[in-house]
Backbone as XML, in Angstrom:
<?xml version="1.0"?>
<chain id="A" units="angstrom">
  <residue number="1" name="MET">
    <atom name="N" x="0.759" y="-1.430" z="0.039"/>
    <atom name="CA" x="-0.341" y="-0.120" z="-0.208"/>
    <atom name="C" x="1.120" y="1.261" z="-0.062"/>
  </residue>
  <residue number="2" name="GLY">
    <atom name="N" x="1.362" y="1.222" z="1.163"/>
    <atom name="CA" x="2.766" y="2.363" z="0.727"/>
    <atom name="C" x="2.296" y="3.938" z="1.307"/>
  </residue>
  <residue number="3" name="VAL">
    <atom name="N" x="2.940" y="4.919" z="0.526"/>
    <atom name="CA" x="2.195" y="6.230" z="1.447"/>
    <atom name="C" x="2.190" y="6.902" z="-0.226"/>
  </residue>
  <residue number="4" name="THR">
    <atom name="N" x="1.468" y="7.621" z="-0.030"/>
    <atom name="CA" x="1.045" y="8.703" z="-1.258"/>
    <atom name="C" x="0.841" y="9.816" z="-1.392"/>
  </residue>
  <residue number="5" name="LEU">
    <atom name="N" x="0.093" y="10.738" z="-2.213"/>
    <atom name="CA" x="0.444" y="11.940" z="-2.046"/>
    <atom name="C" x="-1.133" y="12.251" z="-2.784"/>
  </residue>
  <residue number="6" name="SER">
    <atom name="N" x="-1.558" y="13.333" z="-2.673"/>
    <atom name="CA" x="-2.818" y="13.183" z="-3.067"/>
    <atom name="C" x="-2.803" y="14.036" z="-4.408"/>
  </residue>
  <residue number="7" name="GLU">
    <atom name="N" x="-3.403" y="14.423" z="-5.323"/>
    <atom name="CA" x="-2.799" y="15.334" z="-6.709"/>
    <atom name="C" x="-2.749" y="16.744" z="-6.628"/>
  </residue>
  <residue number="8" name="SER">
    <atom name="N" x="-3.394" y="17.061" z="-5.416"/>
    <atom name="CA" x="-2.939" y="18.432" z="-5.247"/>
    <atom name="C" x="-1.557" y="18.821" z="-4.301"/>
  </residue>
  <residue number="9" name="ALA">
    <atom name="N" x="-1.520" y="17.631" z="-3.496"/>
    <atom name="CA" x="-0.258" y="17.473" z="-3.016"/>
    <atom name="C" x="1.260" y="17.370" z="-3.547"/>
  </residue>
  <residue number="10" name="ALA">
    <atom name="N" x="0.449" y="16.572" z="-4.597"/>
    <atom name="CA" x="1.713" y="15.931" z="-5.793"/>
    <atom name="C" x="2.246" y="17.310" z="-6.275"/>
  </residue>
  <residue number="11" name="LYS">
    <atom name="N" x="1.153" y="18.430" z="-7.105"/>
    <atom name="CA" x="1.313" y="19.380" z="-7.655"/>
    <atom name="C" x="2.078" y="20.512" z="-6.716"/>
  </residue>
  <residue number="12" name="HIS">
    <atom name="N" x="1.975" y="20.595" z="-5.649"/>
    <atom name="CA" x="2.745" y="21.392" z="-4.444"/>
    <atom name="C" x="3.900" y="21.279" z="-4.137"/>
  </residue>
  <residue number="13" name="VAL">
    <atom name="N" x="4.261" y="19.931" z="-4.312"/>
    <atom name="CA" x="5.607" y="19.646" z="-3.981"/>
    <atom name="C" x="6.338" y="19.639" z="-5.179"/>
  </residue>
  <residue number="14" name="ALA">
    <atom name="N" x="6.043" y="19.492" z="-5.990"/>
    <atom name="CA" x="6.929" y="19.689" z="-7.536"/>
    <atom name="C" x="7.181" y="21.000" z="-7.534"/>
  </residue>
  <residue number="15" name="ASN">
    <atom name="N" x="6.052" y="22.078" z="-7.216"/>
    <atom name="CA" x="6.519" y="23.475" z="-7.696"/>
    <atom name="C" x="7.354" y="24.065" z="-6.491"/>
  </residue>
  <residue number="16" name="PHE">
    <atom name="N" x="7.585" y="23.000" z="-5.284"/>
    <atom name="CA" x="8.358" y="23.584" z="-4.794"/>
    <atom name="C" x="9.980" y="22.952" z="-4.713"/>
  </residue>
  <residue number="17" name="ILE">
    <atom name="N" x="9.942" y="21.601" z="-5.390"/>
    <atom name="CA" x="11.321" y="21.452" z="-5.727"/>
    <atom name="C" x="11.384" y="22.296" z="-7.259"/>
  </residue>
  <residue number="18" name="ALA">
    <atom name="N" x="10.801" y="22.479" z="-7.620"/>
    <atom name="CA" x="11.222" y="23.300" z="-9.150"/>
    <atom name="C" x="11.771" y="24.747" z="-8.690"/>
  </residue>
  <residue number="19" name="LYS">
    <atom name="N" x="11.739" y="25.145" z="-7.884"/>
    <atom name="CA" x="11.558" y="26.434" z="-6.982"/>
    <atom name="C" x="12.887" y="26.255" z="-6.764"/>
  </residue>
  <residue number="20" name="ARG">
    <atom name="N" x="12.610" y="25.353" z="-5.637"/>
    <atom name="CA" x="13.862" y="24.876" z="-4.864"/>
    <atom name="C" x="15.721" y="24.611" z="-5.678"/>
  </residue>
  <residue number="21" name="GLY">
    <atom name="N" x="15.010" y="24.406" z="-7.392"/>
    <atom name="CA" x="16.271" y="23.893" z="-8.563"/>
    <atom name="C" x="17.024" y="22.677" z="-8.150"/>
  </residue>
  <residue number="22" name="LYS">
    <atom name="N" x="16.443" y="21.609" z="-7.030"/>
    <atom name="CA" x="17.234" y="20.393" z="-6.745"/>
    <atom name="C" x="16.044" y="19.653" z="-5.651"/>
  </residue>
  <residue number="23" name="GLY">
    <atom name="N" x="16.034" y="17.905" z="-6.004"/>
    <atom name="CA" x="15.884" y="17.407" z="-4.920"/>
    <atom name="C" x="15.200" y="16.217" z="-5.569"/>
  </residue>
  <residue number="24" name="LEU">
    <atom name="N" x="14.866" y="15.087" z="-5.058"/>
    <atom name="CA" x="14.992" y="13.810" z="-5.249"/>
    <atom name="C" x="13.027" y="13.899" z="-4.972"/>
  </residue>
  <residue number="25" name="GLY">
    <atom name="N" x="12.736" y="14.067" z="-4.166"/>
    <atom name="CA" x="11.887" y="13.990" z="-3.462"/>
    <atom name="C" x="11.159" y="14.803" z="-2.138"/>
  </residue>
  <residue number="26" name="ILE">
    <atom name="N" x="10.102" y="14.083" z="-1.767"/>
    <atom name="CA" x="10.004" y="14.448" z="-0.258"/>
    <atom name="C" x="9.537" y="12.964" z="0.774"/>
  </residue>
  <residue number="27" name="ARG">
    <atom name="N" x="10.377" y="13.700" z="1.732"/>
    <atom name="CA" x="10.288" y="12.268" z="3.028"/>
    <atom name="C" x="9.701" y="12.569" z="4.184"/>
  </residue>
  <residue number="28" name="LEU">
    <atom name="N" x="8.630" y="11.768" z="4.620"/>
    <atom name="CA" x="7.920" y="11.689" z="5.193"/>
    <atom name="C" x="8.499" y="10.627" z="6.317"/>
  </residue>
  <residue number="29" name="GLY">
    <atom name="N" x="8.140" y="11.333" z="8.062"/>
    <atom name="CA" x="8.576" y="10.238" z="8.604"/>
    <atom name="C" x="7.731" y="10.631" z="10.105"/>
  </residue>
  <residue number="30" name="VAL">
    <atom name="N" x="8.161" y="10.115" z="11.283"/>
    <atom name="CA" x="7.555" y="10.458" z="12.565"/>
    <atom name="C" x="8.836" y="10.275" z="13.274"/>
  </residue>
  <residue number="31" name="LYS">
    <atom name="N" x="8.191" y="11.213" z="14.359"/>
    <atom name="CA" x="9.123" y="11.072" z="15.465"/>
    <atom name="C" x="8.321" y="11.274" z="16.867"/>
  </residue>
  <residue number="32" name="THR">
    <atom name="N" x="8.829" y="11.116" z="17.598"/>
    <atom name="CA" x="8.700" y="10.879" z="19.314"/>
    <atom name="C" x="8.220" y="12.435" z="20.029"/>
  </residue>
  <residue number="33" name="SER">
    <atom name="N" x="7.320" y="13.073" z="20.218"/>
    <atom name="CA" x="6.692" y="14.541" z="20.513"/>
    <atom name="C" x="4.932" y="14.867" z="20.790"/>
  </residue>
  <residue number="34" name="GLY">
    <atom name="N" x="5.107" y="15.934" z="21.586"/>
    <atom name="CA" x="3.688" y="16.270" z="21.749"/>
    <atom name="C" x="3.213" y="15.604" z="22.490"/>
  </residue>
  <residue number="35" name="CYS">
    <atom name="N" x="2.037" y="15.860" z="22.855"/>
    <atom name="CA" x="1.078" y="15.113" z="24.008"/>
    <atom name="C" x="0.811" y="13.741" z="23.645"/>
  </residue>
  <residue number="36" name="SER">
    <atom name="N" x="0.559" y="13.356" z="22.489"/>
    <atom name="CA" x="-0.381" y="12.367" z="22.431"/>
    <atom name="C" x="0.790" y="11.040" z="22.043"/>
  </residue>
  <residue number="37" name="GLY">
    <atom name="N" x="2.512" y="11.452" z="21.722"/>
    <atom name="CA" x="3.350" y="10.706" z="21.474"/>
    <atom name="C" x="4.593" y="10.772" z="19.684"/>
  </residue>
  <residue number="38" name="MET">
    <atom name="N" x="3.307" y="10.761" z="19.127"/>
    <atom name="CA" x="4.280" y="10.930" z="17.938"/>
    <atom name="C" x="3.528" y="12.651" z="17.101"/>
  </residue>
  <residue number="39" name="ALA">
    <atom name="N" x="4.509" y="12.938" z="16.043"/>
    <atom name="CA" x="4.273" y="14.179" z="15.312"/>
    <atom name="C" x="4.995" y="13.475" z="13.863"/>
  </residue>
  <residue number="40" name="TYR">
    <atom name="N" x="4.626" y="14.109" z="13.022"/>
    <atom name="CA" x="4.875" y="13.817" z="11.521"/>
    <atom name="C" x="6.343" y="15.173" z="10.991"/>
  </residue>
  <residue number="41" name="LYS">
    <atom name="N" x="7.344" y="14.182" z="10.444"/>
    <atom name="CA" x="8.310" y="15.284" z="9.848"/>
    <atom name="C" x="8.226" y="15.182" z="8.578"/>
  </residue>
  <residue number="42" name="LEU">
    <atom name="N" x="8.150" y="16.116" z="7.874"/>
    <atom name="CA" x="8.136" y="16.625" z="6.348"/>
    <atom name="C" x="9.501" y="17.134" z="5.829"/>
  </residue>
  <residue number="43" name="GLU">
    <atom name="N" x="10.581" y="16.657" z="5.067"/>
    <atom name="CA" x="11.754" y="17.373" z="4.188"/>
    <atom name="C" x="11.590" y="17.166" z="2.931"/>
  </residue>
  <residue number="44" name="PHE">
    <atom name="N" x="11.676" y="17.889" z="2.098"/>
    <atom name="CA" x="12.794" y="17.471" z="1.373"/>
    <atom name="C" x="14.226" y="16.670" z="1.200"/>
  </residue>
  <residue number="45" name="VAL">
    <atom name="N" x="14.139" y="15.563" z="-0.172"/>
    <atom name="CA" x="15.174" y="15.025" z="0.380"/>
    <atom name="C" x="16.016" y="15.348" z="-1.318"/>
  </residue>
  <residue number="46" name="ASP">
    <atom name="N" x="17.440" y="15.013" z="-0.824"/>
    <atom name="CA" x="18.068" y="15.217" z="-2.563"/>
    <atom name="C" x="19.142" y="13.814" z="-2.638"/>
  </residue>
  <residue number="47" name="GLU">
    <atom name="N" x="18.601" y="12.923" z="-1.671"/>
    <atom name="CA" x="19.119" y="11.642" z="-2.021"/>
    <atom name="C" x="19.219" y="10.403" z="-1.241"/>
  </residue>
  <residue number="48" name="ALA">
    <atom name="N" x="18.486" y="9.484" z="-1.507"/>
    <atom name="CA" x="17.671" y="8.849" z="-0.466"/>
    <atom name="C" x="18.868" y="7.903" z="-0.198"/>
  </residue>
  <residue number="49" name="LEU">
    <atom name="N" x="18.639" y="7.215" z="1.082"/>
    <atom name="CA" x="19.111" y="6.223" z="1.985"/>
    <atom name="C" x="19.175" y="4.838" z="1.584"/>
  </residue>
  <residue number="50" name="THR">
    <atom name="N" x="20.465" y="4.237" z="1.435"/>
    <atom name="CA" x="20.077" y="2.817" z="0.906"/>
    <atom name="C" x="18.525" y="1.948" z="1.985"/>
  </residue>
  <residue number="51" name="GLU">
    <atom name="N" x="18.593" y="2.196" z="2.738"/>
    <atom name="CA" x="17.257" y="2.009" z="3.417"/>
    <atom name="C" x="15.753" y="2.045" z="3.350"/>
  </residue>
  <residue number="52" name="ASP">
    <atom name="N" x="16.262" y="3.509" z="2.620"/>
    <atom name="CA" x="15.191" y="4.126" z="2.398"/>
    <atom name="C" x="13.656" y="3.276" z="1.367"/>
  </residue>
  <residue number="53" name="LEU">
    <atom name="N" x="12.351" y="3.497" z="1.677"/>
    <atom name="CA" x="11.657" y="2.707" z="1.052"/>
    <atom name="C" x="11.200" y="4.291" z="-0.133"/>
  </residue>
  <residue number="54" name="VAL">
    <atom name="N" x="10.992" y="3.895" z="-1.201"/>
    <atom name="CA" x="10.450" y="5.154" z="-2.245"/>
    <atom name="C" x="9.287" y="5.011" z="-2.973"/>
  </residue>
  <residue number="55" name="PHE">
    <atom name="N" x="8.459" y="5.386" z="-2.780"/>
    <atom name="CA" x="7.188" y="5.511" z="-3.627"/>
    <atom name="C" x="6.959" y="6.844" z="-4.476"/>
  </residue>
  <residue number="56" name="ASP">
    <atom name="N" x="6.080" y="6.569" z="-5.587"/>
    <atom name="CA" x="6.024" y="7.082" z="-6.721"/>
    <atom name="C" x="4.055" y="7.830" z="-6.673"/>
  </residue>
  <residue number="57" name="SER">
    <atom name="N" x="4.199" y="9.054" z="-6.698"/>
    <atom name="CA" x="2.721" y="9.404" z="-6.659"/>
    <atom name="C" x="2.658" y="10.125" z="-7.263"/>
  </residue>
  <residue number="58" name="HIS">
    <atom name="N" x="1.891" y="10.313" z="-8.595"/>
    <atom name="CA" x="1.126" y="11.372" z="-9.062"/>
    <atom name="C" x="2.823" y="12.265" z="-9.796"/>
  </residue>
  <residue number="59" name="GLY">
    <atom name="N" x="3.923" y="11.086" z="-10.426"/>
    <atom name="CA" x="5.289" y="11.380" z="-10.332"/>
    <atom name="C" x="6.332" y="12.457" z="-9.302"/>
  </residue>
  <residue number="60" name="VAL">
    <atom name="N" x="6.079" y="12.345" z="-8.338"/>
    <atom name="CA" x="7.061" y="12.856" z="-7.092"/>
    <atom name="C" x="6.928" y="11.546" z="-6.325"/>
  </residue>
  <residue number="61" name="LYS">
    <atom name="N" x="7.959" y="11.583" z="-5.972"/>
    <atom name="CA" x="8.906" y="10.361" z="-4.968"/>
    <atom name="C" x="8.883" y="11.009" z="-3.169"/>
  </residue>
  <residue number="62" name="VAL">
    <atom name="N" x="7.977" y="9.953" z="-3.328"/>
    <atom name="CA" x="7.861" y="9.925" z="-1.561"/>
    <atom name="C" x="8.580" y="8.896" z="-0.639"/>
  </residue>
  <residue number="63" name="ILE">
    <atom name="N" x="9.866" y="9.509" z="-0.184"/>
    <atom name="CA" x="10.464" y="8.434" z="0.748"/>
    <atom name="C" x="9.834" y="8.618" z="2.259"/>
  </residue>
  <residue number="64" name="VAL">
    <atom name="N" x="10.617" y="7.086" z="2.584"/>
    <atom name="CA" x="9.935" y="7.173" z="4.115"/>
    <atom name="C" x="10.918" y="5.801" z="4.562"/>
  </residue>
  <residue number="65" name="ASP">
    <atom name="N" x="11.472" y="6.213" z="5.477"/>
    <atom name="CA" x="12.634" y="5.389" z="6.523"/>
    <atom name="C" x="11.646" y="3.997" z="7.024"/>
  </residue>
  <residue number="66" name="PRO">
    <atom name="N" x="12.271" y="2.766" z="6.785"/>
    <atom name="CA" x="11.462" y="1.497" z="7.512"/>
    <atom name="C" x="10.549" y="1.807" z="8.282"/>
  </residue>
  <residue number="67" name="LYS">
    <atom name="N" x="11.371" y="2.213" z="9.893"/>
    <atom name="CA" x="10.574" y="2.693" z="11.259"/>
    <atom name="C" x="9.478" y="3.649" z="10.857"/>
  </residue>
  <residue number="68" name="SER">
    <atom name="N" x="9.688" y="4.555" z="10.251"/>
    <atom name="CA" x="8.082" y="5.323" z="10.268"/>
    <atom name="C" x="7.202" y="4.820" z="9.076"/>
  </residue>
  <residue number="69" name="LEU">
    <atom name="N" x="7.705" y="3.912" z="8.549"/>
    <atom name="CA" x="6.671" y="3.017" z="7.788"/>
    <atom name="C" x="5.609" y="2.668" z="8.119"/>
  </residue>
  <residue number="70" name="VAL">
    <atom name="N" x="5.780" y="1.898" z="9.511"/>
    <atom name="CA" x="4.712" y="1.006" z="10.119"/>
    <atom name="C" x="4.013" y="2.300" z="10.741"/>
  </residue>
  <residue number="71" name="TYR">
    <atom name="N" x="3.860" y="3.371" z="10.937"/>
    <atom name="CA" x="3.328" y="3.945" z="11.300"/>
    <atom name="C" x="2.146" y="5.023" z="10.709"/>
  </residue>
  <residue number="72" name="LEU">
    <atom name="N" x="3.000" y="4.712" z="9.158"/>
    <atom name="CA" x="2.371" y="5.353" z="7.918"/>
    <atom name="C" x="2.022" y="5.085" z="7.345"/>
  </residue>
  <residue number="73" name="GLU">
    <atom name="N" x="2.048" y="3.734" z="6.846"/>
    <atom name="CA" x="1.402" y="3.082" z="6.000"/>
    <atom name="C" x="-0.305" y="2.707" z="5.751"/>
  </residue>
  <residue number="74" name="GLY">
    <atom name="N" x="-0.128" y="3.222" z="4.588"/>
    <atom name="CA" x="-1.671" y="3.743" z="3.971"/>
    <atom name="C" x="-2.079" y="5.193" z="4.022"/>
  </residue>
  <residue number="75" name="THR">
    <atom name="N" x="-1.082" y="5.690" z="4.986"/>
    <atom name="CA" x="-1.110" y="7.318" z="4.807"/>
    <atom name="C" x="-1.010" y="8.101" z="3.401"/>
  </residue>
  <residue number="76" name="GLU">
    <atom name="N" x="-1.781" y="8.916" z="3.280"/>
    <atom name="CA" x="-2.060" y="10.065" z="2.214"/>
    <atom name="C" x="-1.792" y="11.854" z="2.904"/>
  </residue>
  <residue number="77" name="LEU">
    <atom name="N" x="-1.074" y="11.669" z="2.466"/>
    <atom name="CA" x="-0.923" y="13.140" z="2.320"/>
    <atom name="C" x="-1.578" y="14.241" z="1.463"/>
  </residue>
  <residue number="78" name="ASP">
    <atom name="N" x="-2.453" y="15.197" z="1.895"/>
    <atom name="CA" x="-3.222" y="16.116" z="0.830"/>
    <atom name="C" x="-3.110" y="17.182" z="1.285"/>
  </residue>
  <residue number="79" name="PHE">
    <atom name="N" x="-2.802" y="18.751" z="0.182"/>
    <atom name="CA" x="-2.420" y="19.790" z="0.483"/>
    <atom name="C" x="-4.043" y="20.627" z="0.221"/>
  </residue>
  <residue number="80" name="VAL">
    <atom name="N" x="-4.473" y="21.031" z="1.358"/>
    <atom name="CA" x="-5.730" y="21.437" z="1.569"/>
    <atom name="C" x="-5.778" y="23.234" z="1.279"/>
  </residue>
  <residue number="81" name="ARG">
    <atom name="N" x="-6.752" y="24.092" z="1.362"/>
    <atom name="CA" x="-6.920" y="25.410" z="1.455"/>
    <atom name="C" x="-7.884" y="25.481" z="1.917"/>
  </residue>
  <residue number="82" name="GLU">
    <atom name="N" x="-8.465" y="26.136" z="3.095"/>
    <atom name="CA" x="-9.971" y="26.396" z="3.866"/>
    <atom name="C" x="-9.840" y="27.798" z="3.899"/>
  </residue>
  <residue number="83" name="GLY">
    <atom name="N" x="-10.412" y="28.505" z="3.564"/>
    <atom name="CA" x="-10.454" y="30.015" z="4.016"/>
    <atom name="C" x="-9.084" y="31.057" z="3.131"/>
  </residue>
  <residue number="84" name="LEU">
    <atom name="N" x="-8.821" y="31.298" z="4.261"/>
    <atom name="CA" x="-7.097" y="32.100" z="3.948"/>
    <atom name="C" x="-6.140" y="31.270" z="4.073"/>
  </residue>
  <residue number="85" name="ASN">
    <atom name="N" x="-6.599" y="29.872" z="4.762"/>
    <atom name="CA" x="-5.196" y="28.998" z="5.638"/>
    <atom name="C" x="-4.868" y="27.908" z="4.211"/>
  </residue>
  <residue number="86" name="GLU">
    <atom name="N" x="-3.813" y="27.432" z="4.516"/>
    <atom name="CA" x="-3.267" y="26.548" z="3.385"/>
    <atom name="C" x="-2.569" y="25.688" z="4.081"/>
  </residue>
  <residue number="87" name="GLY">
    <atom name="N" x="-1.740" y="24.322" z="4.093"/>
    <atom name="CA" x="-1.157" y="23.578" z="4.248"/>
    <atom name="C" x="-1.651" y="22.167" z="3.958"/>
  </residue>
  <residue number="88" name="PHE">
    <atom name="N" x="-0.390" y="21.181" z="4.804"/>
    <atom name="CA" x="-0.860" y="19.382" z="4.577"/>
    <atom name="C" x="-1.799" y="19.404" z="5.206"/>
  </residue>
  <residue number="89" name="LYS">
    <atom name="N" x="-2.380" y="17.932" z="5.047"/>
    <atom name="CA" x="-2.971" y="17.349" z="5.884"/>
    <atom name="C" x="-3.228" y="15.647" z="5.771"/>
  </residue>
  <residue number="90" name="PHE">
    <atom name="N" x="-2.339" y="15.275" z="7.293"/>
    <atom name="CA" x="-1.915" y="13.975" z="6.692"/>
    <atom name="C" x="-3.351" y="12.981" z="7.267"/>
  </residue>
  <residue number="91" name="ASN">
    <atom name="N" x="-4.051" y="12.162" z="6.352"/>
    <atom name="CA" x="-5.139" y="11.178" z="6.111"/>
    <atom name="C" x="-4.497" y="9.845" z="6.589"/>
  </residue>
  <residue number="92" name="ASN">
    <atom name="N" x="-4.188" y="9.562" z="7.631"/>
    <atom name="CA" x="-3.467" y="8.231" z="8.214"/>
    <atom name="C" x="-4.280" y="7.548" z="8.725"/>
  </residue>
  <residue number="93" name="PRO">
    <atom name="N" x="-4.960" y="6.166" z="8.247"/>
    <atom name="CA" x="-5.635" y="4.838" z="8.799"/>
    <atom name="C" x="-5.156" y="4.613" z="9.988"/>
  </residue>
  <residue number="94" name="ASN">
    <atom name="N" x="-4.274" y="4.625" z="10.418"/>
    <atom name="CA" x="-3.229" y="4.065" z="11.625"/>
    <atom name="C" x="-3.548" y="5.131" z="12.886"/>
  </residue>
  <residue number="95" name="VAL">
    <atom name="N" x="-4.073" y="6.148" z="12.712"/>
    <atom name="CA" x="-4.359" y="6.984" z="13.657"/>
    <atom name="C" x="-5.328" y="6.418" z="14.701"/>
  </residue>
  <residue number="96" name="LYS">
    <atom name="N" x="-5.172" y="6.499" z="16.001"/>
    <atom name="CA" x="-6.223" y="5.920" z="17.218"/>
    <atom name="C" x="-6.163" y="6.998" z="17.910"/>
  </residue>
  <residue number="97" name="ASP">
    <atom name="N" x="-5.567" y="7.941" z="18.286"/>
    <atom name="CA" x="-5.894" y="9.075" z="18.745"/>
    <atom name="C" x="-4.635" y="10.622" z="18.390"/>
  </residue>
  <residue number="98" name="ALA">
    <atom name="N" x="-5.434" y="11.748" z="18.818"/>
    <atom name="CA" x="-4.934" y="12.877" z="18.306"/>
    <atom name="C" x="-5.165" y="13.487" z="19.357"/>
  </residue>
  <residue number="99" name="CYS">
    <atom name="N" x="-4.145" y="14.981" z="19.530"/>
    <atom name="CA" x="-4.123" y="15.648" z="20.824"/>
    <atom name="C" x="-5.017" y="16.809" z="20.276"/>
  </residue>
  <residue number="100" name="GLY">
    <atom name="N" x="-5.401" y="17.663" z="21.277"/>
    <atom name="CA" x="-6.818" y="18.391" z="20.668"/>
    <atom name="C" x="-6.071" y="19.745" z="19.722"/>
  </residue>
  <residue number="101" name="CYS">
    <atom name="N" x="-4.575" y="19.811" z="19.592"/>
    <atom name="CA" x="-3.973" y="21.075" z="18.903"/>
    <atom name="C" x="-4.252" y="20.718" z="17.570"/>
  </residue>
  <residue number="102" name="GLY">
    <atom name="N" x="-3.941" y="19.177" z="17.593"/>
    <atom name="CA" x="-3.554" y="18.729" z="16.237"/>
    <atom name="C" x="-2.146" y="18.673" z="16.219"/>
  </residue>
  <residue number="103" name="GLU">
    <atom name="N" x="-1.310" y="18.517" z="16.922"/>
    <atom name="CA" x="0.295" y="18.311" z="16.219"/>
    <atom name="C" x="0.872" y="16.784" z="16.372"/>
  </residue>
  <residue number="104" name="SER">
    <atom name="N" x="-0.088" y="16.226" z="17.560"/>
    <atom name="CA" x="0.554" y="14.752" z="17.745"/>
    <atom name="C" x="-0.361" y="14.135" z="17.540"/>
  </residue>
  <residue number="105" name="PHE">
    <atom name="N" x="0.134" y="12.530" z="17.472"/>
    <atom name="CA" x="-1.005" y="11.803" z="17.354"/>
    <atom name="C" x="-0.142" y="10.193" z="18.220"/>
  </residue>
  <residue number="106" name="ASN">
    <atom name="N" x="-1.205" y="8.876" z="18.182"/>
    <atom name="CA" x="-0.962" y="7.680" z="18.464"/>
    <atom name="C" x="-1.443" y="6.893" z="17.736"/>
  </residue>
  <residue number="107" name="VAL">
    <atom name="N" x="-0.805" y="5.644" z="18.036"/>
    <atom name="CA" x="-1.788" y="4.758" z="16.949"/>
    <atom name="C" x="-1.742" y="3.422" z="18.289"/>
  </residue>
</chain>
């Protein structure tokens, strides 16, 4: 199943990589943080590591380390605009609970 991007998120990431002038894709991961236990990490990747898993979604490479994939399997990263706000939204089917501020989650 892997990790995917919505069409909107893929376009947004591709535009950023083009403006940046370099980049293999985007890395999604998790880290221990917040009141619920885990938080998402999101960063550009110029070079994948040997152990990385690479998924292609709408022409954009999504790179995930094996430890994070356990928590991200089946996740879709979307890019949404709501009024004056815009940003990435993680649609993660593994989340059992999230904190009130939306910054962390647990599975």
